[in-house]
C-alpha positions in Angstrom: -18.0 -18.1 38.8 -15.1 -19.0 36.6 -11.7 -17.8 37.9 -8.9 -17.2 35.5 -5.2 -17.1 36.2 -2.8 -14.3 35.5 -3.5 -11.6 33.0 -0.4 -10.2 31.0 1.1 -6.7 30.5 4.2 -5.7 28.6 6.6 -2.8 29.0 8.6 -1.8 25.9 9.9 1.3 24.2 7.3 3.5 22.7 6.3 1.8 20.3 -25.0 12.8 17.0 -27.8 10.5 17.4 -28.9 10.9 13.8 -28.4 7.8 11.7 -26.1 7.9 8.8 -27.9 8.1 5.5 -25.5 6.0 3.3 -22.0 4.6 3.3 -19.1 6.9 3.3 -16.6 6.6 0.4 -13.6 4.4 0.8 -10.0 5.7 0.5 -9.8 4.9 -3.3 -13.2 6.6 -3.9 -12.3 9.9 -2.3 -11.4 13.1 -4.1 -11.5 16.8 -3.5 -15.1 17.0 -4.5 -16.2 15.2 -1.3 -18.0 17.9 0.8 -18.4 18.5 4.5 -22.2 18.2 4.2 -21.9 14.8 2.6 -19.5 13.8 5.3 -22.0 14.9 8.0 -24.8 12.9 6.3 -22.6 9.8 6.0 -21.6 9.8 9.6 -24.9 10.9 11.2 -23.5 14.2 12.5 -25.4 17.5 12.8 -24.1 21.0 13.8 -26.9 23.0 12.3 -27.9 24.5 15.7 -24.4 26.0 16.2 -23.0 27.9 13.2 -19.7 28.6 15.0 -19.2 24.9 15.7 -20.2 24.0 12.2 -17.5 26.3 10.8 -14.9 24.9 13.2 -15.6 21.3 12.3 -15.7 22.1 8.6 -12.2 23.6 8.8 -10.9 20.6 10.6 -12.6 18.3 8.0 -11.2 20.2 5.0 -7.7 20.2 6.5 -7.8 16.4 7.1 -9.3 15.7 3.7 -6.3 17.4 2.1 -4.0 15.3 4.4 -5.8 12.1 3.4 -5.6 12.8 -0.3 -1.9 13.8 -0.2 -1.0 10.7 1.8 -2.9 8.3 -0.4 -1.6 9.6 -3.8 -0.1 6.8 -5.8 -0.6 4.2 -3.1 -3.6 2.3 -4.5 -5.0 1.1 -7.8 -8.5 1.9 -9.0 -10.0 -1.0 -7.0 -8.3 0.2 -3.8 -5.6 -2.4 -3.6 -2.4 -1.2 -2.1 0.5 -1.1 -4.6 3.6 -1.1 -2.5 2.6 -1.8 1.0 2.2 0.7 3.8 -1.2 2.1 4.7 -3.8 4.5 3.4 -6.0 7.0 5.2 -9.8 7.4 4.9 -12.7 9.4 6.2 -14.3 8.2 9.4 -16.1 9.8 12.4 -12.8 11.4 13.5 -12.2 13.4 10.3 -13.7 16.5 11.8 -12.1 16.0 15.2 -9.0 17.6 16.7 -6.2 15.4 18.1 -7.0 16.4 21.7 -10.6 15.3 21.3 -9.7 11.7 20.3 -11.1 9.1 22.8 -8.0 7.9 24.6 -7.7 7.4 28.4 -4.1 6.8 29.3 -1.8 9.6 30.6 1.8 8.2 30.5 3.0 11.0 32.8 0.8 9.7 35.5 2.0 6.1 35.3 4.5 4.6 37.7 6.8 3.3 35.0 7.8 7.0 34.4 7.5 8.4 37.9 9.5 5.5 39.3 12.5 6.6 37.3 12.9 9.4 39.8 12.6 7.1 42.9 15.7 6.5 45.0 14.2 4.7 47.9 14.8 1.4 49.7 12.9 -1.8 49.1 10.3 -1.1 51.7 9.5 2.3 50.2 9.2 0.8 46.8 6.8 -1.8 48.0 4.7 0.8 49.7 4.6 2.9 46.5 3.7 -0.3 44.5 0.7 -0.9 46.8 -0.5 2.7 46.7 -0.3 2.8 42.9 -2.6 -0.2 42.8 -5.3 1.7 44.6 -4.1 0.7 48.0 -4.8 -3.0 47.2 -2.5 -6.0 47.6 -0.6 -6.6 44.4 -1.6 -9.7 42.5 1.2 -9.4 40.0 2.8 -12.8 39.2 5.5 -14.2 36.9 4.9 -15.8 33.5 4.6 -19.6 33.6 5.6 -20.3 30.0 9.0 -21.0 28.5 10.7 -18.2 26.6 11.6 -19.8 23.2 13.6 -18.1 20.4 11.3 -16.2 18.1 12.4 -18.4 15.2 10.7 -21.4 17.0 7.3 -19.6 17.3 4.5 -19.8 14.7 4.8 -17.4 11.8 1.4 -16.1 12.4 -0.9 -15.8 15.4 -4.3 -14.2 15.3 -6.6 -14.8 18.3 -9.4 -12.8 16.6 -9.3 -15.1 13.6 -9.2 -18.1 16.0 -12.5 -16.9 17.4 -11.3 -16.0 20.9 -11.9 -12.2 20.6 -15.3 -10.8 21.1 -16.6 -10.0 17.6 -18.4 -6.9 19.0 -15.9 -4.0 18.6 -16.8 -1.5 21.4 -17.1 2.2 21.0 -15.8 4.0 24.1 -17.3 7.3 22.9 -15.9 10.5 24.5 -15.0 8.8 27.8 -11.3 8.1 28.4 -12.2 4.5 29.2 -9.8 2.7 26.9 -8.1 1.0 29.9 -11.4 -0.7 30.9 -12.0 -1.9 27.3 -8.5 -3.3 26.9 -8.6 -5.1 30.3 -12.1 -6.4 29.6 -11.3 -7.7 26.1 -8.3 -9.6 27.6 -10.4 -11.3 30.2 -13.0 -12.2 27.6 -10.3 -13.7 25.4 -8.6 -15.6 28.3 -12.0 -17.1 29.3 -12.6 -18.2 25.7 -9.2 -19.8 25.4 -9.5 -21.5 28.8 -13.0 -22.9 28.1 -12.9 -23.4 24.4 -16.1 -21.5 24.1 -17.1 -18.4 22.2 -16.2 -15.1 24.0 -18.6 -13.8 26.6 -19.5 -10.1 26.6 -18.3 -8.7 30.0 -18.9 -5.3 31.5 -16.4 -2.4 31.5 -18.7 -0.2 33.6 -17.8 -1.9 36.9 -14.1 -1.2 36.3 -14.8 2.4 35.1 -16.8 3.3 38.2 -15.3 1.1 41.0 -11.5 0.5 40.4 -9.6 2.8 42.8 -7.0 5.1 41.5 -6.0 7.4 44.4 -2.5 8.1 43.0 -3.9 9.0 39.6 -1.9 6.3 37.7 -2.4 6.7 34.0 -5.0 9.4 34.6 -7.3 10.6 37.4 -9.5 7.6 37.2 -12.8 6.8 35.5 -13.4 8.7 32.2 -10.2 10.6 32.9 -8.0 7.5 32.4 -6.2 4.9 34.4 -4.1 1.8 33.7 -4.8 -1.8 32.7 -3.0 -3.2 35.7 -5.3 -1.2 38.0 -8.2 -2.9 36.3 -6.7 -6.3 36.6 -5.6 -5.9 40.1 -9.0 -4.6 41.2 -10.7 -7.7 39.7 -8.2 -10.0 41.3 -8.7 -8.4 44.7 -12.5 -8.6 44.3 -12.2 -12.2 43.3 -9.9 -13.2 46.2 -12.1 -11.4 48.8 -15.3 -12.7 47.2 -16.6 -9.2 46.7 -17.1 -9.4 43.0 -15.2 -9.9 39.7 -16.3 -9.3 36.1 -20.0 -9.0 35.4 -22.1 -9.8 32.3 -22.5 -6.8 30.0 -26.2 -7.4 29.8 -26.4 -7.0 33.6 -24.1 -3.9 33.9 -24.2 -2.0 30.7 -21.7 0.6 29.5 -22.7 4.2 30.1 -19.6 6.2 28.8 -19.6 8.1 32.1 -18.3 7.5 35.6 -20.8 8.4 38.3 -20.8 6.3 41.5 -19.9 2.7 42.2 -22.5 2.5 45.0 -25.2 0.1 44.1 -23.9 -0.5 40.5 -23.7 -4.3 40.9 -26.4 -4.7 43.6 -28.4 -7.9 42.9 -25.9 -8.9 40.1 -23.6 -11.9 40.3 -20.0 -11.9 38.9 -19.5 -14.4 36.2 -15.6 -14.4 35.9 -12.8 -13.8 38.3 -9.0 -13.7 37.9 -6.1 -14.9 40.2 -3.6 -12.3 39.0 -1.7 -10.7 36.2 1.8 -10.6 34.6 3.8 -7.6 33.5 6.2 -8.5 30.7 9.8 -7.0 30.7 10.5 -3.7 29.1 11.8 -3.5 25.5 11.7 -7.3 25.1 10.5 -8.4 21.6 11.1 -12.1 22.5 8.9 -11.9 25.6 6.0 -10.2 23.7 6.1 -12.8 20.8 6.1 -15.7 23.3 3.3 -14.2 25.3 1.0 -13.6 22.3 1.9 -17.0 20.7 1.6 -19.1 23.9 -0.8 -17.3 26.2 -3.1 -15.1 24.3 -4.0 -11.4 23.8 -2.0 -8.9 25.7 -3.1 -5.5 27.1 -1.0 -2.7 25.7 -0.5 1.0 26.3 1.0 2.9 23.3 1.1 6.1 21.2 -2.1 6.4 19.1 -2.2 10.1 18.3 -1.6 9.4 14.6 -4.2 6.7 14.3 -7.4 8.7 13.7 -7.4 8.7 9.9 -6.1 5.1 9.4 -8.2 3.0 7.0 -6.2 -0.1 6.1 -2.7 -1.5 5.5 0.3 -1.8 7.7 0.7 1.4 9.7 4.2 2.7 10.6 4.5 4.6 13.9 6.2 7.9 14.2 4.6 9.1 17.4 6.0 8.3 20.8 3.5 10.0 23.1 1.9 7.1 25.0 -1.8 7.9 25.4 -4.0 5.0 24.7 -4.7 1.4 25.9 -5.6 -1.4 23.4 -5.2 -5.1 22.9 -2.4 -6.9 21.0 -4.2 -9.9 19.5 -1.6 -11.3 17.2 1.2 -10.9 14.7 1.9 -12.0 11.1 3.2 -11.2 7.6 1.1 -9.5 4.9 0.7 -12.2 2.2 1.0 -9.6 -0.7 3.5 -7.1 0.6 5.5 -9.4 2.9 5.4 -6.7 5.6 5.6 -7.9 9.2 2.9 -6.5 11.5 1.3 -6.5 14.9 -2.5 -6.9 14.9 -4.2 -4.6 17.5 -7.8 -4.3 18.6 -9.0 -0.8 19.3 -12.1 0.5 21.2 -13.2 3.1 18.5 -16.0 1.0 17.0 -16.2 -1.4 14.1 -15.9 1.4 11.5 -12.3 2.3 12.6 -9.5 0.9 10.5 -9.8 -2.8 9.4 -13.2 -3.6 11.1 -12.0 -2.2 14.4 -8.4 -3.3 14.1 -5.1 -1.8 13.1 -2.0 -3.5 11.8 1.2 -1.9 13.0 4.6 -2.5 11.4 6.8 -5.1 13.2 10.4 -5.9 12.8 12.7 -8.6 14.4 14.7 -5.9 16.1 11.8 -4.3 17.8 13.8 -4.3 21.1 15.6 -1.3 19.7 13.5 -0.3 16.6 10.5 1.2 18.4 10.0 5.0 18.3 11.7 6.5 21.3 11.1 9.8 23.1 14.3 10.5 25.0 12.9 13.1 27.4 13.0 12.2 31.1 10.1 10.1 32.2 8.9 9.7 28.6 9.1 7.0 25.9 8.0 3.7 27.4 4.9 1.7 26.7 3.4 -1.0 28.8 1.7 -4.4 28.2 0.0 -6.7 30.6 -1.5 -10.2 30.3 -3.5 -12.8 32.2 -2.8 -16.5 31.9 -6.0 -18.5 31.5 -6.9 -21.9 33.1 -10.1 -23.9 33.5 
């Protein structure tokens, strides 16, 4: 079994079974004549057995179609090229879905970065809370082992997906709040690829979903109800150290989009990757994030994704600060046509979301202070974590 070193996390301010019959129109091809029944056909959905549900979904679709058309007006030429930067919206499998139905899996109010703001205890109490929040396991958190250079000294563009270190299969978490498992798994896959120089291996999220303990309900109540990336990392590190397991091949332990029982899940299966530990990057530190992505690899990220559902392409600008989703930061760059700086993020909503499963989010050199910020108590942070790979 291959054992990887530390995986990274960052904390910063909040920033139907029927097959589709044909391709859905792209943003520049949409107009008000596009019907709900066409949409259902394009996306393989069927509510014919429930008239009430059909009507509800149709109302959501029609509201979102108006929103898409209004947002996109004047933003593209006839071929779909963006005229002045920014981003455009499009129809996808979420166009008839309410915000609260979006597949997320990260409850910021159940994360220690918020609850710890209320703690006024001594060091021993803090360490005890730290251990409890990691499922009662020993903490395998470590310090970064790379030099923090000035941002001006770093490459102008980094893209671990383009470099071939991200798994080309973009997962679909379905209705399960399992984003935290997909983010952690993608980072391990990438770290392994970077360390070995080989193509990414497909690893299983299901072992994390069913087996990672979350007794304090950090980031959620566990399983499909959400948790945190560091819980996933720490569980794998503990399993690795104690020779109880690690990460398993996806072909051996497939994803089920449900959390049942851990008992017997990996019986007769051998782990193929382990990790030594993980790193949490400092809060609100643009320099640390840029160095981590440039020098180490993809970083696990918790952020506000409530406004992402209708994104199709371009550089998205955040206005939401409600942290609710875990994803993977795979790089950064500058759009060659519009000169907009961006972060490149891998989602777990399938290949048909955004730019082939990815979203680019606006970046600025003063992101230490320029991120959207919710100033309510215990609100307005986001977290990133990483592992550091070795052979």
